[in-house]
N, CA, C and O atoms as a DFTB+ gen file, in Angstrom:
576 C
 N C O
     1  1     -59.035      -3.893      28.810
     2  2     -58.362      -3.552      30.033
     3  2     -59.163      -4.045      31.254
     4  3     -58.584      -4.582      32.198
     5  1     -60.472      -3.864      31.231
     6  2     -61.311      -4.340      32.320
     7  2     -61.268      -5.863      32.406
     8  3     -61.259      -6.417      33.505
     9  1     -61.243      -6.537      31.276
    10  2     -61.146      -7.995      31.243
    11  2     -59.851      -8.475      31.866
    12  3     -59.835      -9.467      32.595
    13  1     -58.766      -7.773      31.580
    14  2     -57.458      -8.130      32.150
    15  2     -57.471      -7.973      33.669
    16  3     -56.928      -8.813      34.387
    17  1     -58.087      -6.904      34.154
    18  2     -58.188      -6.668      35.590
    19  2     -59.025      -7.756      36.260
    20  3     -58.664      -8.246      37.329
    21  1     -60.138      -8.133      35.636
    22  2     -60.985      -9.200      36.175
    23  2     -60.236     -10.527      36.235
    24  3     -60.376     -11.270      37.207
    25  1     -59.447     -10.832      35.216
    26  2     -58.654     -12.070      35.217
    27  2     -57.634     -12.070      36.352
    28  3     -57.422     -13.097      36.997
    29  1     -57.004     -10.926      36.597
    30  2     -56.028     -10.830      37.697
    31  2     -56.726     -11.019      39.048
    32  3     -56.203     -11.687      39.940
    33  1     -57.915     -10.420      39.186
    34  2     -58.669     -10.587      40.421
    35  2     -59.070     -12.045      40.637
    36  3     -58.950     -12.569      41.744
    37  1     -59.542     -12.690      39.583
    38  2     -59.919     -14.106      39.676
    39  2     -58.720     -14.958      40.044
    40  3     -58.821     -15.844      40.893
    41  1     -57.595     -14.697      39.416
    42  2     -56.378     -15.464      39.708
    43  2     -55.944     -15.249      41.158
    44  3     -55.605     -16.201      41.861
    45  1     -55.959     -13.986      41.599
    46  2     -55.584     -13.677      42.978
    47  2     -56.535     -14.303      43.972
    48  3     -56.098     -14.867      44.975
    49  1     -57.830     -14.214      43.713
    50  2     -58.823     -14.810      44.605
    51  2     -58.674     -16.320      44.637
    52  3     -58.814     -16.944      45.689
    53  1     -58.393     -16.902      43.491
    54  2     -58.188     -18.349      43.431
    55  2     -57.005     -18.786      44.272
    56  3     -57.070     -19.804      44.963
    57  1     -55.918     -18.015      44.217
    58  2     -54.729     -18.343      45.017
    59  2     -55.015     -18.181      46.510
    60  3     -54.572     -18.995      47.321
    61  1     -55.756     -17.131      46.872
    62  2     -56.132     -16.948      48.275
    63  2     -56.962     -18.119      48.771
    64  3     -56.734     -18.649      49.858
    65  1     -57.932     -18.512      47.951
    66  2     -58.791     -19.640      48.312
    67  2     -57.974     -20.918      48.432
    68  3     -58.153     -21.695      49.370
    69  1     -57.089     -21.126      47.489
    70  2     -56.239     -22.322      47.516
    71  2     -55.363     -22.336      48.763
    72  3     -55.225     -23.376      49.408
    73  1     -54.771     -21.196      49.111
    74  2     -53.935     -21.109      50.307
    75  2     -54.760     -21.350      51.575
    76  3     -54.316     -22.033      52.498
    77  1     -55.971     -20.776      51.605
    78  2     -56.853     -20.974      52.749
    79  2     -57.176     -22.457      52.921
    80  3     -57.097     -22.994      54.026
    81  1     -57.536     -23.106      51.830
    82  2     -57.882     -24.534      51.895
    83  2     -56.688     -25.370      52.347
    84  3     -56.843     -26.297      53.141
    85  1     -55.513     -25.049      51.849
    86  2     -54.314     -25.792      52.246
    87  2     -54.031     -25.613      53.728
    88  3     -53.636     -26.561      54.407
    89  1     -54.234     -24.385      54.238
    90  2     -54.034     -24.137      55.666
    91  2     -55.025     -24.934      56.516
    92  3     -54.654     -25.471      57.559
    93  1     -56.269     -25.012      56.078
    94  2     -57.278     -25.796      56.799
    95  2     -56.878     -27.268      56.824
    96  3     -56.979     -27.928      57.858
    97  1     -56.429     -27.773      55.691
    98  2     -55.997     -29.178      55.621
    99  2     -54.808     -29.416      56.538
   100  3     -54.763     -30.428      57.237
   101  1     -53.845     -28.501      56.547
   102  2     -52.663     -28.652      57.402
   103  2     -53.042     -28.645      58.881
   104  3     -52.529     -29.450      59.660
   105  1     -53.941     -27.736      59.270
   106  2     -54.370     -27.666      60.666
   107  2     -55.114     -28.936      61.063
   108  3     -54.891     -29.469      62.150
   109  1     -55.985     -29.421      60.203
   110  2     -56.733     -30.645      60.499
   111  2     -55.777     -31.825      60.655
   112  3     -55.964     -32.674      61.526
   113  1     -54.768     -31.871      59.819
   114  2     -53.767     -32.939      59.910
   115  2     -52.998     -32.849      61.228
   116  3     -52.729     -33.865      61.870
   117  1     -52.648     -31.626      61.625
   118  2     -51.943     -31.433      62.898
   119  2     -52.806     -31.893      64.057
   120  3     -52.318     -32.574      64.959
   121  1     -54.086     -31.531      64.048
   122  2     -54.994     -31.933      65.123
   123  2     -55.130     -33.452      65.162
   124  3     -55.149     -34.052      66.236
   125  1     -55.223     -34.059      64.006
   126  2     -55.342     -35.514      63.931
   127  2     -54.092     -36.173      64.513
   128  3     -54.197     -37.117      65.296
   129  1     -52.921     -35.685      64.140
   130  2     -51.677     -36.253      64.653
   131  2     -51.512     -36.000      66.146
   132  3     -51.028     -36.869      66.871
   133  1     -51.910     -34.817      66.612
   134  2     -51.827     -34.502      68.041
   135  2     -52.775     -35.393      68.844
   136  3     -52.424     -35.858      69.928
   137  1     -53.966     -35.627      68.314
   138  2     -54.894     -36.543      68.986
   139  2     -54.291     -37.939      69.040
   140  3     -54.472     -38.659      70.022
   141  1     -53.580     -38.320      67.996
   142  2     -52.883     -39.607      67.971
   143  2     -51.815     -39.698      69.049
   144  3     -51.596     -40.768      69.617
   145  1     -51.139     -38.570      69.337
   146  2     -50.145     -38.553      70.418
   147  2     -50.809     -38.920      71.746
   148  3     -50.253     -39.679      72.539
   149  1     -51.999     -38.375      71.977
   150  2     -52.719     -38.671      73.217
   151  2     -53.161     -40.135      73.255
   152  3     -53.032     -40.797      74.284
   153  1     -53.674     -40.630      72.152
   154  2     -54.140     -42.023      72.113
   155  2     -52.975     -42.987      72.340
   156  3     -53.103     -43.948      73.099
   157  1     -51.849     -42.736      71.689
   158  2     -50.682     -43.610      71.834
   159  2     -50.167     -43.603      73.269
   160  3     -49.851     -44.655      73.824
   161  1     -50.083     -42.419      73.868
   162  2     -49.598     -42.340      75.246
   163  2     -50.576     -42.970      76.226
   164  3     -50.155     -43.573      77.214
   165  1     -51.866     -42.843      75.972
   166  2     -52.857     -43.500      76.825
   167  2     -52.683     -45.023      76.745
   168  3     -52.687     -45.708      77.767
   169  1     -52.534     -45.536      75.537
   170  2     -52.339     -46.981      75.370
   171  2     -51.049     -47.444      76.035
   172  3     -51.013     -48.509      76.652
   173  1     -49.985     -46.643      75.910
   174  2     -48.717     -46.983      76.574
   175  2     -48.880     -46.994      78.091
   176  3     -48.325     -47.856      78.773
   177  1     -49.643     -46.032      78.618
   178  2     -49.863     -45.962      80.062
   179  2     -50.595     -47.214      80.556
   180  3     -50.243     -47.786      81.588
   181  1     -51.611     -47.625      79.808
   182  2     -52.364     -48.831      80.175
   183  2     -51.446     -50.056      80.093
   184  3     -51.451     -50.901      80.988
   185  1     -50.670     -50.145      79.028
   186  2     -49.757     -51.283      78.848
   187  2     -48.694     -51.322      79.935
   188  3     -48.374     -52.392      80.452
   189  1     -48.141     -50.157      80.287
   190  2     -47.070     -50.094      81.286
   191  2     -47.580     -50.516      82.662
   192  3     -46.851     -51.138      83.435
   193  1     -48.843     -50.173      82.968
   194  2     -49.464     -50.574      84.230
   195  2     -48.526     -50.307      85.416
   196  3     -48.269     -51.188      86.238
   197  1     -48.021     -49.057      85.480
   198  2     -47.056     -48.674      86.505
   199  2     -47.681     -47.629      87.421
   200  3     -48.270     -46.656      86.950
   201  1     -47.554     -47.830      88.712
   202  2     -48.114     -46.903      89.692
   203  2     -47.499     -45.519      89.493
   204  3     -46.292     -45.383      89.298
   205  1     -48.354     -44.498      89.545
   206  2     -47.966     -43.086      89.427
   207  2     -47.398     -42.698      88.055
   208  3     -46.639     -41.735      87.952
   209  1     -47.755     -43.429      87.020
   210  2     -47.247     -43.124      85.676
   211  2     -48.144     -42.155      84.912
   212  3     -47.761     -41.673      83.846
   213  1     -49.322     -41.866      85.438
   214  2     -50.266     -41.051      84.662
   215  2     -49.727     -39.660      84.351
   216  3     -49.876     -39.189      83.224
   217  1     -49.107     -38.992      85.316
   218  2     -48.598     -37.645      85.065
   219  2     -47.490     -37.661      84.012
   220  3     -47.392     -36.739      83.203
   221  1     -46.665     -38.691      84.017
   222  2     -45.603     -38.829      83.010
   223  2     -46.207     -38.947      81.621
   224  3     -45.812     -38.214      80.714
   225  1     -47.155     -39.853      81.437
   226  2     -47.720     -40.082      80.104
   227  2     -48.562     -38.900      79.628
   228  3     -48.547     -38.572      78.442
   229  1     -49.290     -38.262      80.530
   230  2     -50.085     -37.101      80.128
   231  2     -49.169     -35.938      79.752
   232  3     -49.428     -35.232      78.777
   233  1     -48.104     -35.740      80.519
   234  2     -47.141     -34.685      80.207
   235  2     -46.457     -34.963      78.872
   236  3     -46.231     -34.047      78.081
   237  1     -46.131     -36.213      78.629
   238  2     -45.477     -36.603      77.378
   239  2     -46.395     -36.358      76.186
   240  3     -45.942     -35.878      75.146
   241  1     -47.670     -36.681      76.323
   242  2     -48.632     -36.433      75.237
   243  2     -48.743     -34.935      74.964
   244  3     -48.776     -34.515      73.807
   245  1     -48.800     -34.134      76.020
   246  2     -48.854     -32.679      75.855
   247  2     -47.606     -32.155      75.168
   248  3     -47.691     -31.281      74.305
   249  1     -46.463     -32.675      75.537
   250  2     -45.192     -32.275      74.926
   251  2     -45.187     -32.604      73.433
   252  3     -44.886     -31.748      72.602
   253  1     -45.519     -33.836      73.106
   254  2     -45.489     -34.274      71.702
   255  2     -46.478     -33.502      70.844
   256  3     -46.153     -33.101      69.727
   257  1     -47.685     -33.293      71.361
   258  2     -48.695     -32.555      70.597
   259  2     -48.248     -31.110      70.378
   260  3     -48.425     -30.559      69.291
   261  1     -47.672     -30.501      71.409
   262  2     -47.220     -29.111      71.300
   263  2     -46.067     -28.978      70.313
   264  3     -45.945     -27.954      69.640
   265  1     -45.237     -29.980      70.219
   266  2     -44.141     -29.940      69.243
   267  2     -44.645     -29.882      67.805
   268  3     -43.872     -29.590      66.893
   269  1     -45.900     -30.149      67.595
   270  2     -46.494     -30.088      66.252
   271  2     -46.898     -28.666      65.870
   272  3     -47.319     -28.428      64.738
   273  1     -46.776     -27.720      66.798
   274  2     -47.096     -26.329      66.502
   275  2     -48.291     -25.830      67.285
   276  3     -48.795     -26.498      68.189
   277  1     -48.734     -24.633      66.915
   278  2     -49.807     -23.963      67.643
   279  2     -51.092     -24.755      67.709
   280  3     -51.723     -24.816      68.764
   281  1     -51.492     -25.359      66.616
   282  2     -52.731     -26.145      66.615
   283  2     -52.604     -27.345      67.548
   284  3     -53.561     -27.691      68.241
   285  1     -51.445     -27.976      67.573
   286  2     -51.217     -29.101      68.477
   287  2     -51.253     -28.674      69.929
   288  3     -51.768     -29.396      70.783
   289  1     -50.704     -27.499      70.212
   290  2     -50.710     -26.985      71.580
   291  2     -52.135     -26.689      72.047
   292  3     -52.502     -27.019      73.175
   293  1     -52.932     -26.068      71.182
   294  2     -54.324     -25.766      71.528
   295  2     -55.091     -27.057      71.795
   296  3     -55.839     -27.151      72.767
   297  1     -54.903     -28.050      70.931
   298  2     -55.599     -29.319      71.121
   299  2     -55.142     -29.997      72.412
   300  3     -55.962     -30.560      73.137
   301  1     -53.848     -29.947      72.703
   302  2     -53.324     -30.561      73.929
   303  2     -53.955     -29.933      75.164
   304  3     -54.356     -30.635      76.092
   305  1     -54.039     -28.618      75.168
   306  2     -54.623     -27.942      76.323
   307  2     -56.109     -28.284      76.462
   308  3     -56.601     -28.498      77.570
   309  1     -56.814     -28.335      75.337
   310  2     -58.245     -28.651      75.370
   311  2     -58.489     -30.080      75.845
   312  3     -59.335     -30.308      76.710
   313  1     -57.762     -31.035      75.294
   314  2     -57.930     -32.439      75.695
   315  2     -57.622     -32.597      77.181
   316  3     -58.348     -33.280      77.903
   317  1     -56.549     -31.965      77.629
   318  2     -56.149     -32.090      79.030
   319  2     -57.196     -31.523      79.970
   320  3     -57.507     -32.127      80.996
   321  1     -57.739     -30.365      79.625
   322  2     -58.756     -29.747      80.474
   323  2     -60.037     -30.579      80.491
   324  3     -60.616     -30.813      81.552
   325  1     -60.469     -31.018      79.324
   326  2     -61.685     -31.828      79.255
   327  2     -61.526     -33.140      80.021
   328  3     -62.467     -33.611      80.660
   329  1     -60.349     -33.715      79.952
   330  2     -60.088     -34.958      80.681
   331  2     -60.199     -34.728      82.183
   332  3     -60.788     -35.542      82.895
   333  1     -59.639     -33.630      82.666
   334  2     -59.707     -33.345      84.106
   335  2     -61.146     -33.100      84.549
   336  3     -61.542     -33.535      85.631
   337  1     -61.918     -32.420      83.739
   338  2     -63.320     -32.170      84.076
   339  2     -64.091     -33.489      84.128
   340  3     -64.828     -33.752      85.078
   341  1     -63.913     -34.307      83.100
   342  2     -64.625     -35.597      83.047
   343  2     -64.205     -36.496      84.202
   344  3     -65.051     -37.052      84.904
   345  1     -62.907     -36.637      84.395
   346  2     -62.412     -37.529      85.439
   347  2     -62.833     -37.052      86.827
   348  3     -63.259     -37.848      87.664
   349  1     -62.711     -35.748      87.062
   350  2     -63.078     -35.207      88.370
   351  2     -64.549     -35.396      88.670
   352  3     -64.921     -35.791      89.775
   353  1     -65.377     -35.115      87.694
   354  2     -66.825     -35.284      87.875
   355  2     -67.160     -36.739      88.165
   356  3     -67.919     -37.039      89.086
   357  1     -66.588     -37.636      87.375
   358  2     -66.861     -39.076      87.553
   359  2     -66.412     -39.550      88.930
   360  3     -67.150     -40.258      89.616
   361  1     -65.207     -39.161      89.335
   362  2     -64.682     -39.650      90.615
   363  2     -65.470     -39.117      91.805
   364  3     -65.720     -39.851      92.762
   365  1     -65.861     -37.852      91.754
   366  2     -66.590     -37.267      92.875
   367  2     -68.017     -37.800      92.944
   368  3     -68.492     -38.179      94.015
   369  1     -68.696     -37.829      91.805
   370  2     -70.114     -38.220      91.810
   371  2     -70.299     -39.727      91.924
   372  3     -71.129     -40.192      92.705
   373  1     -69.532     -40.494      91.150
   374  2     -69.795     -41.931      91.076
   375  2     -68.869     -42.792      91.924
   376  3     -69.219     -43.922      92.266
   377  1     -67.690     -42.276      92.269
   378  2     -66.750     -43.086      93.036
   379  2     -66.574     -42.599      94.465
   380  3     -65.851     -43.218      95.246
   381  1     -67.226     -41.499      94.815
   382  2     -67.190     -41.013      96.186
   383  2     -65.890     -40.371      96.624
   384  3     -65.636     -40.252      97.822
   385  1     -65.059     -39.955      95.677
   386  2     -63.809     -39.287      96.028
   387  2     -64.125     -37.908      96.594
   388  3     -65.023     -37.224      96.101
   389  1     -63.398     -37.500      97.620
   390  2     -63.577     -36.200      98.243
   391  2     -63.305     -35.090      97.231
   392  3     -62.310     -35.143      96.507
   393  1     -64.171     -34.096      97.176
   394  2     -64.065     -33.017      96.198
   395  2     -62.734     -32.270      96.311
   396  3     -62.086     -32.014      95.296
   397  1     -62.324     -31.922      97.518
   398  2     -61.068     -31.186      97.713
   399  2     -59.885     -32.037      97.264
   400  3     -58.972     -31.540      96.603
   401  1     -59.902     -33.306      97.620
   402  2     -58.844     -34.234      97.195
   403  2     -58.769     -34.294      95.664
   404  3     -57.681     -34.294      95.089
   405  1     -59.928     -34.347      95.018
   406  2     -59.964     -34.425      93.554
   407  2     -59.457     -33.132      92.918
   408  3     -58.744     -33.175      91.915
   409  1     -59.815     -32.001      93.484
   410  2     -59.346     -30.713      92.958
   411  2     -57.836     -30.615      93.077
   412  3     -57.167     -30.150      92.154
   413  1     -57.294     -31.048      94.204
   414  2     -55.839     -31.019      94.399
   415  2     -55.138     -31.932      93.393
   416  3     -54.106     -31.568      92.829
   417  1     -55.706     -33.119      93.173
   418  2     -55.116     -34.040      92.194
   419  2     -55.207     -33.460      90.782
   420  3     -54.264     -33.576      90.000
   421  1     -56.335     -32.840      90.458
   422  2     -56.502     -32.228      89.135
   423  2     -55.490     -31.107      88.932
   424  3     -54.946     -30.955      87.838
   425  1     -55.233     -30.325      89.971
   426  2     -54.234     -29.261      89.865
   427  2     -52.844     -29.825      89.602
   428  3     -52.090     -29.275      88.800
   429  1     -52.501     -30.925      90.278
   430  2     -51.193     -31.558      90.035
   431  2     -51.119     -32.089      88.604
   432  3     -50.088     -31.967      87.943
   433  1     -52.214     -32.677      88.132
   434  2     -52.252     -33.170      86.747
   435  2     -52.079     -32.024      85.758
   436  3     -51.327     -32.141      84.791
   437  1     -52.775     -30.917      86.002
   438  2     -52.695     -29.785      85.080
   439  2     -51.309     -29.155      85.083
   440  3     -50.849     -28.657      84.055
   441  1     -50.639     -29.173      86.237
   442  2     -49.256     -28.683      86.292
   443  2     -48.340     -29.567      85.449
   444  3     -47.479     -29.062      84.729
   445  1     -48.522     -30.882      85.535
   446  2     -47.717     -31.807      84.727
   447  2     -48.011     -31.616      83.243
   448  3     -47.093     -31.645      82.422
   449  1     -49.281     -31.420      82.890
   450  2     -49.651     -31.194      81.495
   451  2     -49.024     -29.911      80.964
   452  3     -48.493     -29.876      79.854
   453  1     -49.094     -28.856      81.774
   454  2     -48.506     -27.568      81.376
   455  2     -46.997     -27.708      81.225
   456  3     -46.415     -27.155      80.291
   457  1     -46.366     -28.429      82.120
   458  2     -44.923     -28.657      82.035
   459  2     -44.577     -29.335      80.707
   460  3     -43.614     -28.952      80.043
   461  1     -45.353     -30.326      80.329
   462  2     -45.113     -31.007      79.059
   463  2     -45.254     -30.059      77.881
   464  3     -44.434     -30.086      76.963
   465  1     -46.295     -29.211      77.896
   466  2     -46.481     -28.251      76.798
   467  2     -45.329     -27.257      76.751
   468  3     -44.830     -26.929      75.675
   469  1     -44.908     -26.777      77.917
   470  2     -43.787     -25.822      77.954
   471  2     -42.512     -26.452      77.409
   472  3     -41.789     -25.831      76.630
   473  1     -42.240     -27.681      77.820
   474  2     -41.031     -28.358      77.339
   475  2     -41.091     -28.579      75.827
   476  3     -40.095     -28.390      75.128
   477  1     -42.254     -28.977      75.329
   478  2     -42.407     -29.197      73.894
   479  2     -42.251     -27.923      73.094
   480  3     -41.676     -27.932      72.006
   481  1     -42.760     -26.822      73.631
   482  2     -42.677     -25.534      72.933
   483  2     -41.244     -25.012      72.922
   484  3     -40.779     -24.492      71.908
   485  1     -40.549     -25.148      74.041
   486  2     -39.171     -24.639      74.134
   487  2     -38.165     -25.537      73.421
   488  3     -37.091     -25.079      73.029
   489  1     -38.503     -26.801      73.252
   490  2     -37.577     -27.788      72.679
   491  2     -38.287     -28.598      71.601
   492  3     -38.548     -29.785      71.798
   493  1     -38.603     -27.977      70.465
   494  2     -39.439     -28.647      69.466
   495  2     -38.799     -29.846      68.770
   496  3     -39.489     -30.602      68.087
   497  1     -37.507     -30.026      68.932
   498  2     -36.834     -31.124      68.231
   499  2     -36.209     -32.153      69.164
   500  3     -35.438     -33.007      68.727
   501  1     -36.539     -32.071      70.445
   502  2     -35.987     -33.002      71.429
   503  2     -37.017     -34.082      71.764
   504  3     -38.222     -33.853      71.661
   505  1     -36.544     -35.230      72.155
   506  2     -37.434     -36.328      72.547
   507  2     -38.132     -35.980      73.863
   508  3     -37.479     -35.651      74.853
   509  1     -39.440     -36.054      73.861
   510  2     -40.218     -35.659      75.045
   511  2     -39.926     -36.548      76.247
   512  3     -39.966     -36.072      77.381
   513  1     -39.632     -37.831      76.027
   514  2     -39.349     -38.688      77.183
   515  2     -38.104     -38.215      77.932
   516  3     -37.968     -38.470      79.128
   517  1     -37.203     -37.532      77.241
   518  2     -36.027     -36.947      77.899
   519  2     -36.398     -35.627      78.561
   520  3     -35.979     -35.347      79.684
   521  1     -37.189     -34.816      77.856
   522  2     -37.565     -33.502      78.371
   523  2     -38.370     -33.578      79.660
   524  3     -38.264     -32.693      80.509
   525  1     -39.162     -34.611      79.814
   526  2     -40.030     -34.713      81.000
   527  2     -39.570     -35.828      81.941
   528  3     -40.350     -36.318      82.757
   529  1     -38.328     -36.216      81.828
   530  2     -37.793     -37.329      82.627
   531  2     -38.004     -37.125      84.126
   532  3     -38.098     -38.099      84.873
   533  1     -38.077     -35.891      84.565
   534  2     -38.288     -35.591      85.985
   535  2     -39.601     -36.190      86.501
   536  3     -39.750     -36.420      87.702
   537  1     -40.552     -36.442      85.596
   538  2     -41.845     -37.016      85.975
   539  2     -41.888     -38.543      85.848
   540  3     -42.904     -39.162      86.163
   541  1     -40.799     -39.146      85.392
   542  2     -40.753     -40.603      85.200
   543  2     -40.852     -41.302      86.556
   544  3     -40.024     -41.068      87.437
   545  1     -41.862     -42.159      86.726
   546  2     -41.990     -42.864      88.005
   547  2     -41.024     -44.032      88.110
   548  3     -40.581     -44.583      87.102
   549  1     -40.706     -44.398      89.332
   550  2     -39.868     -45.580      89.554
   551  2     -40.582     -46.808      89.003
   552  3     -41.794     -46.960      89.162
   553  1     -39.826     -47.672      88.360
   554  2     -40.384     -48.924      87.865
   555  2     -40.951     -48.854      86.462
   556  3     -41.360     -49.882      85.921
   557  1     -40.990     -47.672      85.851
   558  2     -41.503     -47.579      84.486
   559  2     -40.483     -48.170      83.527
   560  3     -39.332     -47.734      83.519
   561  1     -40.872     -49.154      82.716
   562  2     -39.921     -49.763      81.783
   563  2     -39.265     -48.730      80.862
   564  3     -39.890     -47.742      80.475
   565  1     -38.018     -48.970      80.525
   566  2     -37.229     -48.048      79.711
   567  2     -37.822     -47.760      78.344
   568  3     -37.570     -46.694      77.781
   569  1     -38.612     -48.689      77.789
   570  2     -39.145     -48.490      76.454
   571  2     -40.090     -47.289      76.357
   572  3     -40.427     -46.846      75.259
   573  1     -40.518     -46.764      77.518
   574  2     -41.381     -45.597      77.537
   575  2     -40.580     -44.363      77.839
   576  3     -41.135     -43.266      77.899
């Protein structure tokens, strides 16, 4: 009887461990794909070379990453915040941009990023380029 109980415990623990490992793999895959959303949108932004397109592409990356679920949303928020910190520091210290001007620009960027995450969360099956169309700058080619 004790042997039977031990076997059930081992089987149950094994299933818990297996489920835990599968969840870790799924989350890592989501983070990898969400990071890919940011890389693809960054490359598209560089390729498009369109004035005032940064908020559109950053919002779109946030939307797409958030559509991947909670892990994608967390990664989107983290990447967006770290980008604003890095960019703001670089522009103020090395490029001589006015601190207040940079803070105001960072706030506008963060609002666009949040808008993208909100749209992605509320509309998980819709195309982000449609959801964030309000941020599309004039002159941006249709392929984006």
